[in-house]
N, C-alpha and C positions, 0 to 999 in steps of 0.2 A: 193457356193460362186461365186462372180463375180470378174473376174480378166482379165488379158490381153489375156488369152487363149480363153475366151468365150465372150469377149466384143462385137465382131462383131455380134454374135448371139443375144446378148442382145439388141443391137441397132436396129437390124432387127425387133425384137418383139416390141420394143418401136415405131418404125416407123409405123408399122401396127396399133398399138393401138391409135396413134394420127392422123391417116390419115383422119378421119372424121371431125376433128376440124380445125378452121381457123388458118392461119399462125400467128406468133407473130407480134406485132404491127409494129415494124420497117420493117420487111419483107413486110408486107401488104402495107405500106405507101410509101416505098422508091424506088420501081421498080429497085432495084439493081444499082441505081445511087449513086456513092460515096458521092456526096454532100448531097443528100437527106438522105442517111443512117446516115451521121454525124449529120445532124440537127434533124432528127427524133429520134435519140438516145438521144440527149440532151433533147428533149421534153418528152421522155418516163420516165425519172427519177421521181419516186414517183407519177406516174400517171397511171390510169387504161388504158388497151390496147385500148378499144373503144374510149376513150377520146383522146389518143395520135393519133390514126389513123385519126379521124375527124379533129383534130387541124392541123396535118401535111398536110392534103389535102387542107385545107383552105389556109394555108400559102403558099404551093407550087403553088396554083392556081394564086397567086399574084407575087411570086418570087421563081424561081427554080434554080437560079444561085447565086453565091456570089455577083456579080455585081448588079443584080436586087434587092437582099436583102438589099444592102446598100442604095438603093433609098427610103427605108421605114424608118420611125422613130421607136424608141423603143415603143412609144405609139401605133403606128399602128400594130406592130408585137404583142404587148400584147393583143390587141383586137382580132386579128386573132387566136391566140393560146389559149385564155381563153376557158375553165377553167382548163388547165393543172396545175399541182402543181408548185408554185413559178413562175407563168407566167411572172411577171415583171422582175424578176432576169434572167430568161431564155431569154427574149427578148434582154436584154443588152448583155448577153453572146453570143447569136447568132450574133449580130452585131459585137462584138469584134472578134469572130472567122472569120467572113466573111471579116473583114478589114485585118486581118492577111493573109488570103488566097489570097486576091487581091494584097496586098503590098509585100508579101514575096514569093508567089507561082504562081503569074500570074493568079490567079483565079481558080487554079486547086487544088483539095484535094490531099495531098501527098499520095504516095502509099508505104511508109515505116513506120515501127513502130517508128523509131528514129525521123522522121520529124513530125509525127502525135502527138507524146507526147510533142512536143514543143508548140503545140497550147494550149492556156490557157483553163483549165477545161477539157482537154481530157486525160483520163487515159487509162490503158491497155484494159479495157473492151470495151470502145468505139473504140479504135484504132483497136483492133482485129475484131470487127464487121465490121468496114469500110474495112479492108483488106479482110475478108472472104466474106462478102455479097456484098460489092461494087466492089472489084477488083478480086474476085474469087481466092484469094491466100489462101494457107493452114494456118489457124489460129484458135485457140480455144478461143472463147469469153466466159469468166467465169463470169456469173452473180450469183445472189443469188440462183437461181434454180440449175444451174450446180454445184455450190459449195456444196449445201445441198444434192442433190441427189447422187452425186458420192461418198460423204462421207457416206451417208446412205447405199449405196450399199457395202461399204468396198473396193471399187476400189481404193480409195485414203484415206489417213488419214492426213488431212491437216488443218491448222488453218486459212489461209487467201486465198482469190481468186488467188493471185499470186502464192502461193505454189501449189494450185490446178492446175493452168494452167501448171506449169512445170511438175507436176506429170502426168497429163493426156497426155502430149506430149510424155511421155515414155511408156504409157500404150495403147494408141490408134494409129493405123496406120495413117500415115500422110494424106493419101487420104480421111480419114473420119473426120479430124479435123473440117472442116467448117460446118458440119451438126450437130455437138454436141449441140451447143446452140439452134438451131432451134428446134431440137427434144425435148430437155430436158426442154426448157421453157414451151412448150405446155404440156408436160408430167407432169411437176411440177405444172402447173395451174389446170389441169384437174384430175389427178390421184394421183401422188406422192406429195400431197399437204404438206405444212409446218406442219399444224395441222390436225389431223384426216385423214391421207392418206388413199385412197380407196384401201387398199391392196387386198380386195376381187375382184377388177376389174383389178388388175395388172397382166400382162402376165408373169412377172418374179418373182412373189411372192414366188414361191417354192424354188428359189435359193438366194433370197435377204435376207441378215442377219438383215435388218431393224434396223441398228445401230442408237440409239438415239430415236427410236419410242417406246413410252410407250405401255406396254401390253394392258392396258385398251383401248387405242385408236385403237390398231390393231383390237381388238375384235369388237368394235363399228363400225369400218369402213367396216366390212363384212355384216352388217345388211342392 
């Protein structure tokens, strides 16, 4: 079983297993800049990593601050970020967020959960990623991979990402919170996939209860 007593060993094995792969899209595109983390996370929703990275880099080459972004029109931003999912809606959302940053925060991205959540369209997932990746603060960003994998492991038994976040804060030492998303996003994309997880390549398959994984899929994943 995977629990709070062996989670650090599990994370160490996951860290080694994903070392050969590229970083998640937001990490690759944002350079640990809070503003870039915020915008790249908006771009990443329902979009493949490689598309997100290229779109973010095109956009940041033209505007890397809220003030610069407001000099662009929604149409210009749309063209720069195409073909991310819902690119027109995201262009408008980016401008709205940048306007709030300039008018209410002096052009600076807030460094608190409370203030980040006041920005339209920013939820706990995005806020936690800004805090952890952009500001280096302890925060667990729970996306679909983190939620699925930690429930599959039996480390938590939760229904929503917010429940997962609270549960993981009790299970994982604070100094490791910020790396959870980075590790499990890549692990979830490459090995512990939603369908047909590659259990035969998993470094913790011997202790993973594989909750919710069908037996047939487990067997096929070893071939």
